[in-house]
N, C-alpha and C positions, 0 to 999 in steps of 0.2 A: 903132099899135096892133092886135093881132091880136084879131078877135073870139073870144068865147068860144066858140063852136061848131065851131071848126077845131082839128084835133089839133096838138099842140106840133110843131115839125120835131125829128127826133133830135139829141141835142148831140154835139159834136165833142170827141173827148179833147184834151186838151191837149199841148203836145209834153212835158213833164215825165213825165206817165204814161204816155205811148209810148215814152220813153228808158227808163224802170224796165221795162217788159213786155218789150221787146226785150232787153235786158240778161238779164232773170231766163231768158227763153227760150233765150239764147244761153250760157248756163254754168249746166246743171244740176247739174254737179260740185260747183261751188261751194256751190249751194243745200242737195246732201247733205251737204257738209262742216260748214256751219252747223247742220243737222240733227242732225250725229252728235255735235257739240261739246254742243248743248243736251240730248241723250239722256245724254250721260255725266254732265251735271250733276245729272239726275235720278234717278240710281244713287245707292244707298246705298256710303257711303265705304268698308264692309265689303268690296264686291266689286272696288274699286280698289287696296285695301290690298295690299303684298308679306308675304309670310312674316316675320315676326320671332320673337325669342325668345318674345314673350309668346304666339306660336300653340302653344306647347307645353300651355296650360293649356286646359282643356276649355271655360271661358267663352270664350275668344279664338280657339277656332280656328276659321278661315274655312268657312263653310257653302258658298261658292261664290265664282267670281271672273268678272271680265269679261275676255274674249280682246279686246285692243286691234286684231289683225290683222283678225279678221271681224267683232266686233262680238256674240258670242255670250254668253249667261250660261251658265256651266258650274257643275254640283255639283263641290264638292271631293271626289273619290274616293280619292285618295291620300294619302298620309301626307306626302309632301314634294314630290311632282310636281305640274305643273299640265299637264294633256294636253286640249287643245280637241276637244270633241266634234263639231265641224262638217266634216262630210263632205270639204268644198272648201277648208278654213282651211290656207292655206300654212304656219302655224306647226307642223301635224303632222309636216312632212319637216325642221323645223330641229332641226340635231343638239344645241342646246343646250338644247334641251327633255329631253333624255335625261339631263340632269344636275338630280338633285334638290336642294333647299335642305337644309343640314346646320347642325346645332345641335353644340355640346359637349357631353358626358356632362355635364361639371360643372353647366350649367344645369339638369340635371332631377333634381338629388339635393340632399337636405337637407344642409345644409353643416353643421349641427349632428351631423350623424351620421357625419360621413366620417373623424373619428380613426380611426387604426389600432387593433386590437384582437385578444388571442388566442382566444377563446372565442364563438361565433357565439350568437346569440339562439334556440337550440333547446330544445323542449320535447317530451317524449313521457310516457306513462303506460302502465300495464301495459294489454294484454299485448306492449307494444311493448319492445324491447330494444335496448341498446346496446351495442356493443365499445369499447374502449379505443382513444381517438384515437389516429391516427398523425401524426406531427411530420417535416417535410420541412427540410431544410438551407436553402431559400430562405423560410422562414417560413410557407408554406401547411400545413393541417392537414387530414387526412382523417376523417371523422366517419361510422361505419356503422351503421345501424340495420335491425332485424329486426321485420317486422310480420305479426302473425298474421291470416289473413282470416277474421273469423268476423263474421256480424252479428247474432247473438242467442245466449242460452245462458250457462251459467256462465262466469265471468271466467276467462282462461287464464293460468295463472302461467308465470314466465320458464320452468321446468323440462319444460312442456308444450308449448314453441313448436318448431315443427318445424325441421329444419336448414335452414341457409341454401341457398336455390335449389329445395328441393323445392317440392311440389305445396303448396297453401295458403300461402305465405308470400310475401311480397315484401321484397327487400333495396333498402334507399335509402341511396347513398351520397353524401355532402355534402363536395365540395372546396371549403374554404374558405380564401378569399385573406387573410383578417386585415385588408381595407381597405387593403391596401398600395398604392402607386402603382406601384410597380415590378412588382409581379404583374398589374395591372390594365391597362397598357400595351397590348397586343395586344387585349383586350376593347374600350378606348376605339377603337382604329382600326377594328376589326369595325365596331361602333355607326355611325362616320361613314361607312364604305364602304356599308352598308347602306341608309342615307339616302338617300346620294347616287346610286348605280347601281341599285337595286332598286325597282321601282314595288310598292309594299305598298299593296293595295285595300281598301277598306271597301264592303260592301254598304249600301244604303239602309235605315236603320232599325237599324243595329247600331252596337256602339261598337268593336269590333275591326277593326283593319286586319290583313290575313292574304293569304299569298301560296298558291297551290297547292301540293301536295307536289312538290319539284323533286329530282330523281334523278341528273341530270348537268349539267355545265357548258353543255350545249348548250341546256338548257330557255330557253325565250324568257322566260320569266319572270324572268330575271337581267338581261335586258338585254343591251346592246351590250358590257360586260365581263365576259360570262357565266361564262367559265373561270376568269378571276382571282378573281372573286367565290366560285366555288364552292370552288377551292383554296383562298383564305383561311380561309372557314368549316370545311372539313373538316380542314386541318391543325390549326385551333385545337383541335378536339375531339378530334381524334386524337393530337395533343401530350398534352393533358391526360390522356386514357385511359391513355397508357403511361407516364406519369409517377408519377400518383396510385392506380390502379386496373389493376396491374400482375395482379392475381390473376382478373382478367377474360380474361387472353390478348390477344392482339394482335387489335384491331378495326379494321372499316373502316366509314365513314358511308356508308350506302345510299340515305339520303332526308333530304331538309331541307325544314323548314317554318319561316317567321318569324312570329310573332304581335307586334303592337304595338299600345298603346294610349297616348291622351294623359290620360288621367284616372285617379283611384283609382276602386277597383270591384273585383269578385270575378269569375271564371272556371272553370267546372266541366268536366271531361271525363274520358274513360275511358283505361286504360293496358290494352291486350290485348298482349301481349308476343310470344307465339308463340315464336319463336326468337331475337328481337333484345332487345337493350336500349335503353332511351330516355333519351337525355341531353337535358336542359333548362339551358339557358346564358341566365343573368339579364345584360341590358344595360341601363343606364340606373339609374331608381329602383328601390329596393328591391323583392321580391317574396317573398310569405311562401307556402310550399307546405304544404299541408293534406293530410293523408292521410284518405280516406273509403273504408273496406275495403268490397270489394263481393263476394258471391257470387251469381251469376244464378239459383242453385238455392234461394236461402232469400227468403220473404216478408218485406217491412218491417212491415207491418201497419200502415202510417202514422208508425212511430216514427222519429224521426230519429236518423242516425247519429251515434255519440259519434267525434269527432277523438281519434285515437289517437298524432299526430306532427305537430307544426310544426316547419318548416325555413325559416328566414330567409335568404334567398341576398340578398348586395350585389351590386355590379358587379361581373361576372367570376366569379361562383360558378357551378360546375355542379353538377347534381344527378342520379345515374345511378339507374333504377329497373330492376330486374330481378325475374322472378319471375312470380306469378298475377295474373289479372287483377283491378284495383281501380279505384275512383274516387278522385280527386284534384281538388282545387280551388288557385287559386293568387290571392291578394289582392294587389293590386299598391299602391303607395303614391304613384305621378305618371307622369309620361312614363316608358316600359320597352318592350323589346322581351323576348320571349321567344323563343329560337330552338331548336327541336325538331330532334333529329337521329338516327335510327335507324340502329342499328348492330350488326353480328354479325361 
């Protein structure tokens, strides 16, 4: 027996403890892998989930994702692409990352509203006037409206409206495809191309995904297939203008921009024409175009402007704006894209 006043000798570790510590020191990679597995189990499932058709809805769209290559958690900044922001991540050079996830246009539209029709859901009030619609052999129809740009003062009768294209008026041409599948095929192909090949980005805190203004097929915003994507967009717009809006003369696309949304909502912007025409192409869910006439020399005095034209665009429809500066808004009914093309 050891006396109580003498210190106890140090304990010798048993062989089992020595074996475990030596294995742990000899295999830090194995320990790292185990930690990585544990960290994955602690992540919210939404960060591990892939894109699905449920991602088209605002309540299900992922806010971020976990990079399985480097372990970084990234904000979901792009509509259909996942690009890791880790500077040393090997996935940044993976060519497969250039291909975005694609959904069909059918999954974005209300199935109850997809039947073919002859007349669009367009509405207008004075001082807006409408020309007789023009029918084409393929079933498409052109609706042409003239808007007088007035913010206040007495109402303007149709006889007082200025002639088309002159100062103080806005021309709105609506090319309506009647919801016919045959006329929507090229639009559906373009809808999928933009998802697959173009990184459409959203800033933090905003609801719209948007590209910068694109002026050629060499623009890096169009990705590796930039020239073919540019050609596909420009060909669609220019073909529609030459077929349905011949009175405007030959027009070429000078700049393109893509807006995209994943949910219902409203967007307001200003049209400043100069010498150009602005073409709006609806892709996906229906978009309602509302005119809000604007005159920079007139004060509003806090009074809301009165809508004088409402044009409902279905998938593949285009609206052509020409004339004076004015404000307009678009109301979307679901996941959709709005392709803007400046032409002259």
